TORKE-406882 format. One record per residue (C-alpha): residue in one letter; x, y, z; residue number from 1. Coordinates in steps of 0.25 Angstrom, whole numbers. Each point is the difference from the previous one (the first is absolute). Layout:
TORKE-406882
["A" [X Y Z] NUM]
...
end
This chain:
TORKE-406882
["M" [-397 -184 -105] 1]
["K" [1 14 -7] 2]
["K" [0 6 13] 3]
["L" [11 -9 4] 4]
["V" [8 4 -12] 5]
["G" [-2 14 4] 6]
["F" [6 -3 14] 7]
["G" [13 -4 -6] 8]
["W" [-3 -14 -4] 9]
["S" [8 -2 -13] 10]
["R" [-3 -10 -12] 11]
["S" [12 -8 3] 12]
["V" [-4 -2 15] 13]
["L" [-14 -4 -4] 14]
["A" [6 -10 -10] 15]
["A" [9 -5 11] 16]
["L" [-12 -2 9] 17]
["G" [-7 -7 -11] 18]
["V" [11 -10 -2] 19]
["G" [2 -2 15] 20]
["V" [-15 -4 1] 21]
["L" [3 -10 -11] 22]
["L" [11 -6 8] 23]
["L" [-8 -1 12] 24]
["M" [-11 -8 -8] 25]
["A" [11 -9 -5] 26]
["T" [5 -3 14] 27]
["G" [-14 -2 5] 28]
["C" [-4 -9 -12] 29]
["Q" [12 -9 4] 30]
["T" [-4 0 15] 31]
["M" [-14 -4 -4] 32]
["T" [5 -11 -9] 33]
["G" [6 -6 13] 34]
["L" [-13 2 8] 35]
["H" [-9 -6 -11] 36]
["D" [9 -12 -3] 37]
["P" [9 -3 12] 38]
["D" [6 -12 -7] 39]
["K" [7 9 -10] 40]
["V" [8 6 11] 41]
["T" [2 -13 8] 42]
["L" [12 -9 -4] 43]
["Q" [-5 -13 -5] 44]
["T" [8 -12 -3] 45]
["E" [-2 -14 -6] 46]
["M" [8 -12 -4] 47]
["E" [-2 -11 -10] 48]
["W" [7 -13 -3] 49]
["L" [1 -5 -14] 50]
["S" [-3 -14 6] 51]
["P" [-4 -3 14] 52]
["P" [12 -4 9] 53]
["L" [-7 -12 5] 54]
["N" [1 -6 -14] 55]
["M" [15 -1 2] 56]
["G" [-2 -12 9] 57]
["L" [12 3 9] 58]
["R" [1 -10 11] 59]
["D" [3 3 15] 60]
["V" [13 -4 6] 61]
["P" [6 -1 14] 62]
["Q" [5 12 6] 63]
["A" [15 -4 -1] 64]
["R" [-2 0 -16] 65]
["K" [-7 13 0] 66]
["V" [12 7 -7] 67]
["V" [-2 9 -12] 68]
["Y" [10 5 -11] 69]
["L" [-5 14 -3] 70]
["R" [3 8 -12] 71]
["V" [-7 13 -5] 72]
["R" [3 6 -13] 73]
["N" [-5 13 -7] 74]
["S" [0 -3 -16] 75]
["S" [-9 12 -1] 76]
["G" [10 11 3] 77]
["S" [-11 7 9] 78]
["P" [4 6 13] 79]
["V" [-5 -11 9] 80]
["Y" [9 -2 12] 81]
["G" [0 -7 13] 82]
["M" [-8 -12 -5] 83]
["Y" [10 -10 4] 84]
["E" [1 5 15] 85]
["Q" [-15 0 1] 86]
["V" [-2 -14 -6] 87]
["A" [11 -6 9] 88]
["G" [-7 7 12] 89]
["Q" [-13 -6 -3] 90]
["L" [6 -14 -2] 91]
["A" [8 1 14] 92]
["Q" [-14 4 6] 93]
["A" [-6 -13 -6] 94]
["G" [11 -8 6] 95]
["Y" [9 -2 -12] 96]
["M" [15 2 -1] 97]
["V" [5 8 -12] 98]
["S" [14 -5 -6] 99]
["N" [9 4 -11] 100]
["N" [4 -15 -2] 101]
["V" [-10 -7 -10] 102]
["D" [6 -13 4] 103]
["E" [-5 0 14] 104]
["A" [-14 6 -3] 105]
["H" [-12 -9 -1] 106]
["F" [-7 12 -7] 107]
["S" [4 9 -11] 108]
["L" [-7 13 -2] 109]
["V" [4 10 -11] 110]
["A" [-8 13 -2] 111]
["D" [1 9 -12] 112]
["V" [-6 14 -1] 113]
["R" [-6 1 -14] 114]
["Y" [-7 13 0] 115]
["F" [-2 12 9] 116]
["G" [-8 12 -5] 117]
["E" [-12 9 -1] 118]
["T" [-13 1 -7] 119]
["R" [-9 13 1] 120]
["E" [-15 1 -1] 121]
["M" [-6 14 -3] 122]
["D" [-10 4 10] 123]
["G" [1 16 -3] 124]
["H" [-6 1 -14] 125]
["K" [-13 5 6] 126]
["G" [8 10 8] 127]
["L" [7 5 -13] 128]
["L" [-14 3 -6] 129]
["T" [-5 6 12] 130]
["G" [12 9 2] 131]
["A" [-2 5 -14] 132]
["A" [-14 3 2] 133]
["L" [2 7 13] 134]
["G" [11 8 -5] 135]
["A" [-9 5 -12] 136]
["G" [-10 4 9] 137]
["A" [9 7 10] 138]
["G" [8 6 -12] 139]
["A" [-13 6 -6] 140]
["I" [-4 6 14] 141]
["I" [14 6 1] 142]
["G" [1 5 -14] 143]
["H" [-14 7 1] 144]
["N" [4 7 13] 145]
["V" [14 5 -2] 146]
["G" [-6 8 -11] 147]
["G" [-1 0 -15] 148]
["G" [-14 -6 -3] 149]
["S" [-3 -13 -8] 150]
["G" [13 -1 -7] 151]
["S" [8 0 13] 152]
["R" [-11 -10 5] 153]
["D" [3 -9 -11] 154]
["K" [15 2 2] 155]
["G" [-1 -3 14] 156]
["A" [-9 -12 -2] 157]
["L" [11 -6 -10] 158]
["A" [12 4 10] 159]
["G" [-8 -7 12] 160]
["A" [-3 -12 -8] 161]
["V" [15 -2 -3] 162]
["A" [3 3 15] 163]
["G" [-10 -10 4] 164]
["G" [5 -10 -10] 165]
["L" [13 1 6] 166]
["V" [-5 -1 14] 167]
["G" [-9 -12 -4] 168]
["D" [12 -7 -6] 169]
["A" [7 2 13] 170]
["M" [-11 -7 7] 171]
["A" [0 -11 -10] 172]
["R" [15 -3 3] 173]
["R" [-2 1 15] 174]
["N" [-12 -9 -1] 175]
["R" [6 -12 -8] 176]
["I" [-2 -14 6] 177]
["I" [14 -6 0] 178]
["T" [3 -15 1] 179]
["Y" [14 -6 2] 180]
["S" [2 -14 -3] 181]
["L" [11 -10 4] 182]
["A" [2 -13 -7] 183]
["V" [9 -11 5] 184]
["D" [3 -14 -6] 185]
["I" [4 -11 10] 186]
["R" [6 -13 -2] 187]
["V" [-1 -10 12] 188]
["G" [8 -12 1] 189]
["E" [-2 -12 9] 190]
["R" [11 -10 2] 191]
["V" [-5 -14 -3] 192]
["D" [7 -12 5] 193]
["G" [6 -8 -11] 194]
["G" [0 12 -9] 195]
["V" [-8 5 -12] 196]
["R" [2 -3 -15] 197]
["T" [-3 12 -8] 198]
["T" [-1 0 -16] 199]
["R" [3 13 -6] 200]
["G" [-1 3 -15] 201]
["S" [4 11 -10] 202]
["S" [-2 3 -15] 203]
["V" [7 9 -9] 204]
["G" [-5 3 -14] 205]
["G" [5 9 -12] 206]
["E" [-5 3 -13] 207]
["V" [6 8 -12] 208]
["S" [-6 4 -13] 209]
["G" [3 10 -11] 210]
["D" [-4 4 -14] 211]
["A" [8 5 -11] 212]
["A" [-3 6 -14] 213]
["V" [10 1 -11] 214]
["G" [-2 8 -13] 215]
["M" [4 -7 -13] 216]
["G" [-4 8 -12] 217]
["A" [-14 1 -1] 218]
["R" [-2 -11 11] 219]
["V" [0 0 15] 220]
["E" [5 -13 6] 221]
["R" [-5 -2 15] 222]
["A" [5 -10 10] 223]
["R" [-5 -3 14] 224]
["D" [9 -7 11] 225]
["H" [-6 -6 12] 226]
["A" [7 -8 11] 227]
["G" [-4 -3 15] 228]
["S" [5 -8 11] 229]
["S" [-4 -4 14] 230]
["Q" [6 -7 12] 231]
["E" [-6 -6 12] 232]
["Q" [7 -4 13] 233]
["E" [-4 -7 12] 234]
["V" [7 -4 13] 235]
["Q" [-4 -7 13] 236]
["I" [6 6 13] 237]
["E" [1 -6 14] 238]
["E" [-4 11 10] 239]
["S" [-2 0 15] 240]
["F" [-12 9 0] 241]
["L" [-14 -1 -6] 242]
["Y" [-4 15 -4] 243]
["H" [-13 7 -1] 244]
["S" [-1 14 -6] 245]
["N" [-11 11 3] 246]
["R" [-2 15 -1] 247]
["I" [-6 10 10] 248]
["V" [-5 14 -3] 249]
["A" [-2 10 11] 250]
["S" [-6 14 -3] 251]
["A" [-3 12 8] 252]
["R" [-10 11 -4] 253]
["K" [-4 14 5] 254]
["M" [-2 14 -6] 255]
["G" [13 7 -1] 256]
["L" [8 -13 5] 257]
["T" [15 2 -1] 258]
["V" [11 -10 -2] 259]
["E" [5 2 14] 260]
["E" [-14 -3 6] 261]
["A" [-2 -12 -9] 262]
["M" [13 -7 0] 263]
["P" [1 -5 15] 264]
["V" [-14 -4 -1] 265]
["V" [0 -9 -12] 266]
["S" [14 -5 3] 267]
["R" [-4 -5 14] 268]
["R" [-13 -7 -5] 269]
["I" [9 -7 -11] 270]
["S" [11 -4 11] 271]
["T" [-11 -6 9] 272]
["A" [-6 -8 -12] 273]
["V" [13 -5 -5] 274]
["A" [4 -5 14] 275]
["S" [-14 -6 2] 276]
["V" [1 -10 -11] 277]
["L" [9 -10 8] 278]
["P" [-8 -10 8] 279]
end
């Protein structure tokens, strides 16, 4: 290495070569992660019902009555788009007619997007430590060979460890396992001949309390007030539909997964599931 310095190789060039080696190691480590565990770089999806759809007990009807009132809401405020069109398309393929008039529908299907977001699982903490260790070793070699003896070797090791740690942190960030999940509540209504009687109740309660202290010469008079009230209401409503509620959660998982990759996948799975609840 000293001969190389004599031929015009500067300390900065050697240091740059050392950092370049670290970057190549980082890239290689990420590639090897995919080779050793292909599942981490393969998009995986799963879906789960809060309750099995068959428990709804929906009854099949003649083709002439397969009319669905469909509504899709998004109370989460998340950027989830196109679900209405997807569900309507799935229903049409299953032989249902989608209507905006609830009075002519035999089924009512309301879907509400409740959550869409990501969770991250670190897979690169080993890379962070490995990068720092490799950086220290490479830095020691560079510090020794660019001149200056043991002091430069120590400084080179420290600088290399810092550089390696930064590279290792980049590896850790690139190797994150990211999961995007989409949760949707559905409410399915089935028209029942003769109607349905639904009992709904609500209760309201309130309580007020306070303490007061008044000084009277050498004495202190204390008083405590307490008051409470409650009210319950109950009403019976005649409805045309018997309703069933459920929740579906679909998720997609992959190393370095982006929202642009995940959204179409989980939205499509949810849409297919929502449309499949009807008999």
